[in-house]
C-alpha positions as CSV (number, residue, x, y, z in Angstrom):
1,X,-7.5,84.9,173.6
2,X,-5.7,84.8,176.9
3,X,-3.0,82.1,176.4
4,X,-0.6,83.1,179.2
5,X,-3.2,84.1,181.8
6,X,-1.9,87.6,182.3
7,X,-4.8,89.6,181.0
8,X,-7.1,89.0,183.9
9,X,-10.8,89.6,184.5
10,X,-10.8,93.1,182.9
11,X,-10.3,91.5,179.5
12,X,-13.3,89.2,179.9
13,X,-15.7,92.0,179.2
14,X,-13.8,93.0,176.1
15,X,-13.7,89.4,174.9
16,X,-17.4,89.1,175.4
17,X,-18.1,92.3,173.5
18,X,-15.8,91.1,170.7
19,X,-17.5,87.8,170.5
20,X,-21.0,89.4,170.5
21,X,-19.9,91.8,167.8
22,X,-18.6,89.0,165.6
23,X,-21.8,87.0,166.1
24,X,-23.9,90.0,165.2
25,X,-21.8,90.5,162.0
26,X,-22.2,86.9,161.1
27,X,-26.0,87.1,161.5
28,X,-26.0,90.1,159.2
29,X,-23.9,88.3,156.6
30,X,-25.3,84.9,156.7
31,X,-28.4,85.3,154.4
32,X,-26.3,87.0,151.7
33,X,-23.5,84.4,152.0
34,X,-26.0,81.6,151.7
35,X,-27.7,83.2,148.7
36,X,-24.4,83.7,147.0
37,X,-23.5,80.1,147.6
38,X,-26.8,78.9,146.1
39,X,-26.3,81.1,143.0
40,X,-22.7,79.8,142.6
41,X,-24.1,76.2,142.9
42,X,-26.8,76.9,140.3
43,X,-24.2,78.4,138.0
44,X,-22.0,75.3,138.3
45,X,-25.0,73.0,137.6
46,X,-26.0,75.1,134.6
47,X,-22.5,75.0,133.2
48,X,-22.4,71.3,133.6
49,X,-25.8,70.9,132.0
50,X,-24.4,72.9,128.9
51,X,-21.5,70.5,128.7
52,X,-23.8,67.4,129.0
53,X,-26.1,68.8,126.4
54,X,-23.2,69.4,124.0
55,X,-22.0,65.8,124.5
56,X,-25.5,64.4,124.0
57,X,-26.1,66.4,120.8
58,X,-22.5,66.0,119.4
59,X,-22.1,69.8,119.3
60,X,-18.8,71.5,118.7
61,X,-16.6,71.2,121.9
62,X,-15.1,74.6,121.7
63,X,-18.5,76.3,121.4
64,X,-19.9,74.2,124.2
65,X,-16.9,75.0,126.5
66,X,-17.3,78.7,125.7
67,X,-21.0,78.6,126.4
68,X,-20.4,76.7,129.6
69,X,-17.8,79.2,130.8
70,X,-20.1,82.2,129.9
71,X,-22.9,80.6,131.8
72,X,-20.6,80.1,134.8
73,X,-19.3,83.7,134.6
74,X,-22.8,85.1,134.5
75,X,-23.9,83.1,137.6
76,X,-20.6,84.1,139.4
77,X,-21.3,87.7,138.7
78,X,-24.7,87.4,140.2
79,X,-23.2,85.6,143.2
80,X,-20.7,88.5,143.7
81,X,-23.6,91.0,143.5
82,X,-25.4,89.1,146.3
83,X,-22.3,89.1,148.4
84,X,-22.1,92.9,148.0
85,X,-25.6,93.4,149.3
86,X,-24.6,92.7,152.9
87,X,-22.8,96.0,152.8
88,X,-26.1,97.8,153.1
89,X,-27.1,95.8,156.1
90,X,-23.8,96.4,157.8
91,X,-24.0,100.2,157.0
92,X,-27.5,100.3,158.5
93,X,-26.4,98.6,161.7
94,X,-23.3,100.9,162.0
95,X,-25.5,103.9,161.5
96,X,-27.9,102.7,164.1
97,X,-25.1,102.2,166.6
98,X,-23.6,105.6,165.8
99,X,-26.9,107.3,166.3
100,X,-27.4,105.6,169.7
101,X,-23.9,106.7,170.8
102,X,-24.5,110.3,169.7
103,X,-27.9,110.3,171.5
104,X,-26.3,108.9,174.6
105,X,-23.6,111.6,174.5
106,X,-26.1,114.3,173.8
107,X,-28.2,113.3,176.9
108,X,-25.1,113.0,179.0
109,X,-23.4,116.2,178.1
110,X,-26.5,118.1,176.9
111,X,-27.0,120.4,174.0
112,X,-25.9,120.0,170.4
113,X,-22.2,120.6,171.0
114,X,-21.6,116.8,171.0
115,X,-23.2,116.5,167.6
116,X,-21.4,119.5,166.3
117,X,-18.0,118.2,167.4
118,X,-18.7,114.7,166.0
119,X,-19.9,115.8,162.6
120,X,-17.5,118.0,160.4
């Protein structure tokens, strides 16, 4: 991040926190990203299998292409749904961090005034 060397040691802590945050986000997203990739791969293989089946049985090419595309679309929709599931994990982690910050602020400043000012 520091190309010209003017940021100094103060930015080292910020850089470390940014790196740790990005790594934590990657750990949250990795299982869903991997699952989505496997579903997409399975969809591609199933679509290819439909085409191979159509060639082997001398089926109508247009029907086989349509069936192959429909199969691929169904698997891609399932893959997109798997990618969306990581939002729940991210929201949970964000809520946990917010709760920790609010509890720290409450213990530091005392009372519920911090919570009342943080929540509309």
